[in-house]
N, C-alpha and C positions, 0 to 999 in steps of 0.2 A: 594452373593458376593457383592453386593449393599450395604448393611448393613455391611460388613466388610470393603468395601473401605471408607465409612463414618466414621468408627471408626478410620481409618489410617489418614484421613484427620484432624479429631479432635484432634489427638495426635499430629501431626505436630503443629497446632496452640496453643496447650496447652505446647509444650515443647522447640519450636523454636521461640524466641523474632523476629527473622528476618522475619517470614511469616507475609505478610501484608494483603492478600486477597486471596480468592478461587481461582481464575483464575491463580494466580502465583502459587500456591501450585500445580494446577493440570498440569500446563506446565514446571514449572521450578524446581521440587524436583525430583532428580533421585532416591533417596530412595522410593517415592509414586511409581514411574514408575516400579521399580524392582519389587515391591510387586504386583503390578497390573499385570504384565506380568507372575510371578510367579503363582498367582492364576488361570490364564488361563493353564500355562503349568502342574501345579497340576492337575487341572481336566481332561486333556487327559491322564496323568500319571496314574491317579487312574482308567482309563478306559481299561489300560492296554497296551497302546501304548508306543511306544519306542523312534523313531526318532523325530517325531513331537515336542513332549514337551522339547526334548533337543534341537531342532532347536529354538524354541521359548526362551529357557534358553541362548543360545549362542548369539541370537540377543539380548536379555536384557543385556547381559554382555556387548556387543559391545556398545549398547546405552548408559548404566548407570555407566560401570566399576564395577558392583556388579554382583557376579556369585552364584546364588542360584539352587541347584540341584532341578529339578522338584519333586523328591520325597520328600524333605524336608516339616515338617509340621510347618506351622506360624499362630499362633493365631492373635486375634483382637488388635487393637490399637499399632501395632509393628511401631517403628519409626527408621528408618536407616538413621542416620545424615550425610550429605554429601555423605558417601557411598563408594568413590572410593576405590577400594581394598578388600572390604568385599566379603568373601567365605563362604558360607554355604552348608555343604556336605549332602549327600543323606538323612542319617537317622537322621538328626539333627531334634529336636523338640523344638519350641519356644512357650511360653506362651503368654498371654495376657499382652499388657502394657509395653512390653520390649522394650529396648533404646540401639540402637548398633551405636557406634561410626565408623569412617571409619578406614579401614585398620585391621579389626577384621576377625579373621579366627575362625570358628566354625568346626573343623576338626578332622580327624581319626589319629591313630598313626601307622598304618600298613596295611596289605593287608587281615586282618581277615574279614570273611563274617558275616553278620547280623548286629546287632545294633553295630556301631563305631563311632557314632558322639554324640555330647552332648545332653542333654536334660535342656532346660533352663526354669525355672518355672516363674510365672508371677511377673511383676514388678521388672525384674532384670535390671542394666544398666552395660552395658560392654563398658569399655573406649577405647580410640584410640589404634589401634594397638596391641589390646590384642590377645592372642592365647589361646583357650579352646580346648582342644585336649582329643579324645577319649570318650568312652561311659560313661561319668561322669553326674552327675546331679548337677545343679547350683540352689541352694535353692531359694524360694521366697523372694522377696526383697533384694537379696544378690547385692553387686556392685563389680566389678572387675575393678581395676585400669588400666589406660594406660600403655601398653607394659609388662603387667603381661603376664606370660606362666602358665597356669592352668592346671594342669595333674590329679589332684584329685577332688573328689566331694566337694562342698562346702556348709555348712548349710545354713539354712534360716537366712536373715538379717545379714549376715556377709559381712566384707569388705577384699579383697584379694588383696595384691599387690606384686610385686617383681618376680624373676625368680630363682627357680620355685615359684609359686605364695604361699603365705603364708596368712592365716587369722591374721588380724591384728585389726579387731574390729567385736565383735560379740554381736549383741544387746547392745552395748554399749550407742547408741542413736538411735533416731527414723530415719527411714530411708523412704524417699519418693522416687516414682519412677522418680521424675524429677530433683533429686539434686545429681551432681557429681562434687564436686570443685576438680578438678586432683590435683591442686597446694597444697590442703591443706591434701592430704592423708599420712600418715605416712610412711615413708622409711625405711624397715627392714633392707636394706644393710647399710645404713647410721647410723642407730641405731646400727649396729653391729661393725662399723668402730668406732663409738663414744666409745663404751665399750671396743674396742682394745686400744683405744688411752689412755682411763681412766686406764687400765691394766699398759700400759707403763708407763704413768707417776708416777703411784705408783711404779713401779720397778725402776726408776729413782731416786724417792725419797729415797728409800731403800739403793740403790746403794751410793746415797752420804751420807748418814748416816754410812754406813760400812766405807767409805772412811776417814770421819772423824774420826771414831773410830780407825781405822788402823793407821792414822796419830798420833793420841793422844798415842796409844799404842808405836808406833816406837818412839816417843818423850821421853815417859817414860822410854824405854828401854836405850836410849842415855844418860839420865841424871844418870841413874843407872850404865852405862859404866864408866862415868866421875868420879862419886862419887867413886866407885871401884878403879879406876886409882889414885886418890888424896889419899886413904888410903893406896895403895900399896906405894906411894912416901913417 
């Protein structure tokens, strides 16, 4: 456990520029506290106890605002940034060097038994308020954009954004476990709206052409009528 906690502390220094010294991290980082208490709760959970690990989990939730079920499996170097509102379900599995931002949910989609929560592989980054739901797999090195709702498995080194989550980048560029510029992620909804706007502009242009043709045809008909009237006279 000590080795694992050292990895968590190292992860904080690597990924959070606000971290100044060891004492600050140990005393003031709720993500670190939540993982520390989860290690203890998970130890008793594996021993077959029920109430004690849940009590530890509830105390951790009260203390940090982070709810991790004692049954969840969490690897080394996991960094929960800020952490308020993070929920991690019983059968969730999180690999090594994963970064989770505040408001994230690794949850289920129903009352089914067995494996019902996500499996998150190594070096994944999950953005603020993202929801990853069901027994799906998030591939190694994947990035989940802020506010996304992911209901299907994500391939390795892919970037997912939107509701529902869509893969918008797949091995398009090198992905590092500490890089997630939320403001630079592509927005599939905005892209779709731009596409619709372009189609509307095209239709408007065609409509204007048809109106001009109709006006020209009407003018020709008017001239023909006047010519016929002059001949009749």
